[in-house]
LOTIMAR-382888 format. One record per residue: residue number from 0; z, x, y of N, C-alpha, C in turn. Coordinates in steps of 0.05 Angstrom, whole numbers. Last residue first. Layout:
N
+-----+--------+--------+--------+--------+--------+--------+--------+--------+--------+
| seq |   n.pz |   n.px |   n.py |  ca.pz |  ca.px |  ca.py |   c.pz |   c.px |   c.py |
+-----+--------+--------+--------+--------+--------+--------+--------+--------+--------+
| NUM |      Z |      X |      Y |      Z |      X |      Y |      Z |      X |      Y |
...
+-----+--------+--------+--------+--------+--------+--------+--------+--------+--------+
//
This chain:
135
+-----+--------+--------+--------+--------+--------+--------+--------+--------+--------+
| seq |   n.pz |   n.px |   n.py |  ca.pz |  ca.px |  ca.py |   c.pz |   c.px |   c.py |
+-----+--------+--------+--------+--------+--------+--------+--------+--------+--------+
| 134 |   1671 |    456 |   -568 |   1664 |    492 |   -594 |   1663 |    487 |   -602 |
| 133 |   1619 |    428 |   -529 |   1640 |    437 |   -552 |   1647 |    462 |   -561 |
| 132 |   1601 |    412 |   -459 |   1601 |    436 |   -480 |   1623 |    437 |   -496 |
| 131 |   1586 |    354 |   -434 |   1605 |    380 |   -432 |   1604 |    388 |   -462 |
| 130 |   1547 |    315 |   -397 |   1560 |    314 |   -423 |   1571 |    352 |   -427 |
| 129 |   1535 |    252 |   -364 |   1545 |    280 |   -357 |   1554 |    288 |   -390 |
| 128 |   1468 |    227 |   -347 |   1491 |    225 |   -359 |   1502 |    258 |   -352 |
| 127 |   1432 |    201 |   -307 |   1434 |    191 |   -322 |   1462 |    192 |   -346 |
| 126 |   1406 |    209 |   -246 |   1426 |    225 |   -255 |   1436 |    203 |   -279 |
| 125 |   1344 |    205 |   -223 |   1363 |    194 |   -229 |   1385 |    207 |   -252 |
| 124 |   1291 |    238 |   -217 |   1314 |    241 |   -200 |   1342 |    233 |   -202 |
| 123 |   1280 |    228 |   -285 |   1258 |    237 |   -254 |   1288 |    249 |   -248 |
| 122 |   1339 |    220 |   -319 |   1304 |    213 |   -317 |   1304 |    206 |   -279 |
| 121 |   1377 |    278 |   -336 |   1358 |    264 |   -310 |   1339 |    245 |   -323 |
| 120 |   1436 |    301 |   -346 |   1414 |    295 |   -353 |   1396 |    262 |   -334 |
| 119 |   1470 |    359 |   -354 |   1459 |    345 |   -341 |   1434 |    334 |   -355 |
| 118 |   1524 |    395 |   -378 |   1496 |    386 |   -388 |   1486 |    366 |   -374 |
| 117 |   1583 |    449 |   -367 |   1569 |    423 |   -368 |   1531 |    419 |   -368 |
| 116 |   1578 |    497 |   -365 |   1598 |    485 |   -391 |   1590 |    459 |   -385 |
| 115 |   1561 |    510 |   -305 |   1580 |    529 |   -319 |   1594 |    500 |   -348 |
| 114 |   1503 |    474 |   -318 |   1518 |    493 |   -297 |   1555 |    494 |   -307 |
| 113 |   1449 |    456 |   -335 |   1467 |    463 |   -345 |   1477 |    480 |   -322 |
| 112 |   1398 |    400 |   -328 |   1409 |    419 |   -327 |   1429 |    426 |   -327 |
| 111 |   1328 |    368 |   -342 |   1364 |    376 |   -349 |   1369 |    395 |   -337 |
| 110 |   1293 |    305 |   -358 |   1294 |    329 |   -349 |   1325 |    329 |   -353 |
| 109 |   1279 |    252 |   -385 |   1263 |    278 |   -379 |   1264 |    302 |   -362 |
| 108 |   1317 |    206 |   -422 |   1329 |    233 |   -401 |   1301 |    249 |   -410 |
| 107 |   1323 |    152 |   -439 |   1301 |    167 |   -418 |   1308 |    185 |   -406 |
| 106 |   1337 |    173 |   -490 |   1320 |    160 |   -492 |   1293 |    159 |   -465 |
| 105 |   1399 |    176 |   -467 |   1392 |    196 |   -480 |   1351 |    195 |   -482 |
| 104 |   1404 |    127 |   -448 |   1401 |    160 |   -428 |   1391 |    174 |   -441 |
| 103 |   1409 |     98 |   -485 |   1392 |     92 |   -471 |   1385 |    114 |   -450 |
| 102 |   1459 |    106 |   -519 |   1434 |    115 |   -533 |   1402 |    115 |   -515 |
| 101 |   1486 |     96 |   -477 |   1486 |    131 |   -486 |   1465 |    128 |   -497 |
| 100 |   1487 |     52 |   -469 |   1479 |     51 |   -444 |   1472 |     77 |   -463 |
|  99 |   1507 |     30 |   -529 |   1479 |     29 |   -519 |   1473 |     34 |   -495 |
|  98 |   1564 |     45 |   -516 |   1542 |     67 |   -539 |   1511 |     58 |   -545 |
|  97 |   1566 |      5 |   -490 |   1576 |     40 |   -481 |   1562 |     53 |   -501 |
|  96 |   1575 |    -39 |   -525 |   1561 |    -32 |   -498 |   1562 |    -10 |   -491 |
|  95 |   1604 |    -23 |   -568 |   1569 |    -31 |   -570 |   1558 |    -31 |   -542 |
|  94 |   1646 |     -4 |   -574 |   1651 |      0 |   -564 |   1610 |     -1 |   -555 |
|  93 |   1677 |    -43 |   -613 |   1690 |    -44 |   -580 |   1674 |    -16 |   -560 |
|  92 |   1632 |    -52 |   -667 |   1662 |    -37 |   -650 |   1659 |    -56 |   -621 |
|  91 |   1584 |    -49 |   -716 |   1590 |    -58 |   -685 |   1624 |    -47 |   -684 |
|  90 |   1529 |     -8 |   -744 |   1561 |     -8 |   -748 |   1572 |    -23 |   -711 |
|  89 |   1485 |     17 |   -755 |   1489 |     -2 |   -738 |   1514 |    -22 |   -749 |
|  88 |   1462 |     90 |   -748 |   1474 |     67 |   -764 |   1474 |     39 |   -741 |
|  87 |   1397 |    106 |   -708 |   1426 |    103 |   -711 |   1431 |     80 |   -730 |
|  86 |   1348 |    152 |   -685 |   1355 |    120 |   -702 |   1379 |    112 |   -707 |
|  85 |   1294 |    159 |   -642 |   1329 |    151 |   -642 |   1334 |    131 |   -661 |
|  84 |   1247 |    196 |   -617 |   1249 |    177 |   -653 |   1282 |    179 |   -656 |
|  83 |   1274 |    244 |   -569 |   1250 |    226 |   -581 |   1265 |    217 |   -607 |
|  82 |   1283 |    265 |   -504 |   1286 |    255 |   -534 |   1281 |    229 |   -547 |
|  81 |   1262 |    317 |   -469 |   1244 |    292 |   -485 |   1270 |    282 |   -508 |
|  80 |   1273 |    352 |   -413 |   1282 |    353 |   -441 |   1270 |    327 |   -453 |
|  79 |   1236 |    411 |   -376 |   1243 |    387 |   -375 |   1251 |    379 |   -408 |
|  78 |   1255 |    465 |   -352 |   1278 |    442 |   -355 |   1274 |    411 |   -366 |
|  77 |   1204 |    484 |   -406 |   1220 |    492 |   -378 |   1252 |    473 |   -381 |
|  76 |   1213 |    437 |   -451 |   1179 |    451 |   -429 |   1197 |    458 |   -407 |
|  75 |   1235 |    419 |   -510 |   1244 |    420 |   -486 |   1204 |    437 |   -471 |
|  74 |   1242 |    357 |   -547 |   1223 |    376 |   -534 |   1237 |    393 |   -510 |
|  73 |   1277 |    331 |   -610 |   1277 |    333 |   -589 |   1255 |    354 |   -569 |
|  72 |   1295 |    264 |   -654 |   1280 |    298 |   -657 |   1279 |    302 |   -607 |
|  71 |   1359 |    241 |   -687 |   1321 |    241 |   -669 |   1317 |    273 |   -673 |
|  70 |   1412 |    199 |   -699 |   1392 |    226 |   -706 |   1370 |    215 |   -691 |
|  69 |   1471 |    172 |   -705 |   1440 |    171 |   -697 |   1430 |    214 |   -699 |
|  68 |   1536 |    134 |   -722 |   1524 |    167 |   -716 |   1487 |    162 |   -715 |
|  67 |   1574 |     98 |   -696 |   1560 |     96 |   -702 |   1545 |    130 |   -695 |
|  66 |   1615 |     80 |   -650 |   1626 |     79 |   -681 |   1602 |     82 |   -693 |
|  65 |   1598 |    133 |   -621 |   1637 |    113 |   -613 |   1631 |    105 |   -633 |
|  64 |   1555 |    164 |   -628 |   1558 |    138 |   -608 |   1573 |    127 |   -602 |
|  63 |   1541 |    219 |   -658 |   1557 |    198 |   -660 |   1567 |    187 |   -621 |
|  62 |   1481 |    258 |   -676 |   1511 |    252 |   -651 |   1520 |    229 |   -677 |
|  61 |   1430 |    302 |   -668 |   1441 |    286 |   -683 |   1479 |    283 |   -674 |
|  60 |   1373 |    325 |   -665 |   1388 |    305 |   -648 |   1403 |    304 |   -663 |
|  59 |   1315 |    390 |   -668 |   1332 |    356 |   -682 |   1350 |    353 |   -667 |
|  58 |   1295 |    436 |   -660 |   1291 |    422 |   -653 |   1299 |    390 |   -659 |
|  57 |   1316 |    474 |   -689 |   1304 |    456 |   -703 |   1285 |    436 |   -694 |
|  56 |   1362 |    484 |   -670 |   1342 |    509 |   -664 |   1316 |    498 |   -676 |
|  55 |   1404 |    420 |   -640 |   1400 |    443 |   -661 |   1372 |    462 |   -658 |
|  54 |   1451 |    394 |   -616 |   1420 |    397 |   -612 |   1419 |    431 |   -630 |
|  53 |   1490 |    342 |   -606 |   1482 |    361 |   -626 |   1467 |    368 |   -631 |
|  52 |   1530 |    293 |   -570 |   1498 |    306 |   -583 |   1511 |    333 |   -581 |
|  51 |   1578 |    237 |   -573 |   1566 |    271 |   -571 |   1537 |    270 |   -585 |
|  50 |   1652 |    209 |   -572 |   1609 |    206 |   -564 |   1606 |    226 |   -566 |
|  49 |   1692 |    225 |   -584 |   1685 |    208 |   -602 |   1650 |    202 |   -593 |
|  48 |   1706 |    270 |   -548 |   1687 |    275 |   -573 |   1684 |    248 |   -596 |
|  47 |   1769 |    242 |   -525 |   1738 |    265 |   -520 |   1737 |    265 |   -549 |
|  46 |   1779 |    172 |   -522 |   1781 |    187 |   -534 |   1768 |    216 |   -535 |
|  45 |   1742 |    137 |   -467 |   1756 |    142 |   -496 |   1768 |    162 |   -503 |
|  44 |   1739 |    105 |   -415 |   1758 |    113 |   -425 |   1750 |    114 |   -447 |
|  43 |   1684 |     87 |   -365 |   1701 |     86 |   -393 |   1725 |    102 |   -389 |
|  42 |   1638 |     74 |   -315 |   1673 |     75 |   -320 |   1676 |     70 |   -340 |
|  41 |   1578 |     81 |   -294 |   1591 |     67 |   -318 |   1620 |     81 |   -311 |
|  40 |   1540 |     98 |   -274 |   1539 |     66 |   -262 |   1561 |     61 |   -279 |
|  39 |   1517 |    145 |   -315 |   1511 |    141 |   -286 |   1512 |    106 |   -292 |
|  38 |   1571 |    169 |   -361 |   1543 |    157 |   -354 |   1540 |    148 |   -330 |
|  37 |   1608 |    217 |   -375 |   1590 |    212 |   -353 |   1584 |    195 |   -365 |
|  36 |   1601 |    261 |   -415 |   1638 |    257 |   -405 |   1633 |    235 |   -386 |
|  35 |   1592 |    271 |   -485 |   1593 |    251 |   -461 |   1619 |    260 |   -441 |
|  34 |   1593 |    340 |   -504 |   1606 |    308 |   -514 |   1598 |    290 |   -486 |
|  33 |   1549 |    375 |   -560 |   1555 |    358 |   -527 |   1573 |    341 |   -527 |
|  32 |   1546 |    433 |   -594 |   1553 |    401 |   -587 |   1566 |    397 |   -557 |
|  31 |   1474 |    470 |   -589 |   1501 |    476 |   -598 |   1515 |    436 |   -591 |
|  30 |   1429 |    496 |   -549 |   1437 |    497 |   -570 |   1460 |    490 |   -577 |
|  29 |   1418 |    503 |   -493 |   1416 |    475 |   -491 |   1430 |    470 |   -531 |
|  28 |   1400 |    543 |   -473 |   1435 |    541 |   -469 |   1431 |    517 |   -482 |
|  27 |   1347 |    553 |   -472 |   1366 |    559 |   -440 |   1388 |    547 |   -458 |
|  26 |   1323 |    551 |   -516 |   1332 |    539 |   -508 |   1343 |    530 |   -474 |
|  25 |   1317 |    589 |   -531 |   1305 |    593 |   -522 |   1309 |    566 |   -503 |
|  24 |   1346 |    598 |   -584 |   1358 |    605 |   -568 |   1340 |    602 |   -541 |
|  23 |   1313 |    542 |   -625 |   1319 |    568 |   -623 |   1337 |    573 |   -582 |
|  22 |   1236 |    520 |   -594 |   1265 |    523 |   -605 |   1276 |    547 |   -610 |
|  21 |   1188 |    510 |   -560 |   1212 |    485 |   -556 |   1233 |    489 |   -572 |
|  20 |   1176 |    578 |   -530 |   1179 |    555 |   -547 |   1198 |    533 |   -547 |
|  19 |   1182 |    617 |   -497 |   1182 |    594 |   -479 |   1168 |    569 |   -507 |
|  18 |   1190 |    669 |   -541 |   1219 |    659 |   -511 |   1211 |    634 |   -494 |
|  17 |   1143 |    663 |   -569 |   1178 |    651 |   -576 |   1193 |    645 |   -553 |
|  16 |   1115 |    687 |   -525 |   1104 |    666 |   -537 |   1128 |    655 |   -550 |
|  15 |   1134 |    743 |   -530 |   1134 |    724 |   -501 |   1122 |    699 |   -501 |
|  14 |   1121 |    759 |   -581 |   1159 |    752 |   -569 |   1158 |    725 |   -548 |
|  13 |   1079 |    756 |   -582 |   1091 |    746 |   -600 |   1125 |    738 |   -586 |
|  12 |   1062 |    802 |   -547 |   1060 |    771 |   -545 |   1074 |    751 |   -556 |
|  11 |   1096 |    849 |   -576 |   1102 |    835 |   -547 |   1087 |    810 |   -534 |
|  10 |   1060 |    844 |   -629 |   1088 |    849 |   -618 |   1093 |    836 |   -596 |
|   9 |   1016 |    866 |   -604 |   1010 |    834 |   -619 |   1051 |    828 |   -620 |
|   8 |   1024 |    921 |   -577 |   1007 |    889 |   -564 |   1015 |    858 |   -572 |
|   7 |   1048 |    939 |   -629 |   1061 |    939 |   -598 |   1036 |    914 |   -586 |
|   6 |    996 |    940 |   -658 |   1019 |    918 |   -662 |   1034 |    926 |   -646 |
|   5 |    952 |    959 |   -628 |    950 |    936 |   -637 |    970 |    921 |   -643 |
|   4 |    984 |   1013 |   -629 |    969 |   1002 |   -602 |    975 |    973 |   -612 |
|   3 |    976 |   1029 |   -683 |   1004 |   1023 |   -671 |    995 |   1014 |   -639 |
|   2 |    924 |   1032 |   -690 |    935 |   1007 |   -698 |    966 |   1009 |   -687 |
|   1 |    909 |   1081 |   -653 |    893 |   1044 |   -648 |    915 |   1025 |   -653 |
|   0 |    929 |   1121 |   -688 |    949 |   1113 |   -663 |    943 |   1085 |   -654 |
+-----+--------+--------+--------+--------+--------+--------+--------+--------+--------+
//
């Protein structure tokens, strides 16, 4: 009976710890592909899905920024989101300035919110980007 009680307590502790970890579905709906919709103070028209990021359960971020692909890592703590160690290919194209703004927005993000399939990225109280969940 004592062993069963210890196993039960250990299981509850492990489950509770994993609920608040920065991987898997504990990321409050962040896992998946998100298409760029808006960047703060920037007006643009691009075909849907050309610029996106994908967050996986192993804290990796990958995506396309117009003409270049990128990858890096991310951490989550509550509504705090940090995207770091971003690297990308260096192909030049018509979207260069927009790509730079998208990458800057990702690097400067320090928290987020999600509502109705829309991901809002912020740097403190300043909106940086809005992304829409992709199927």
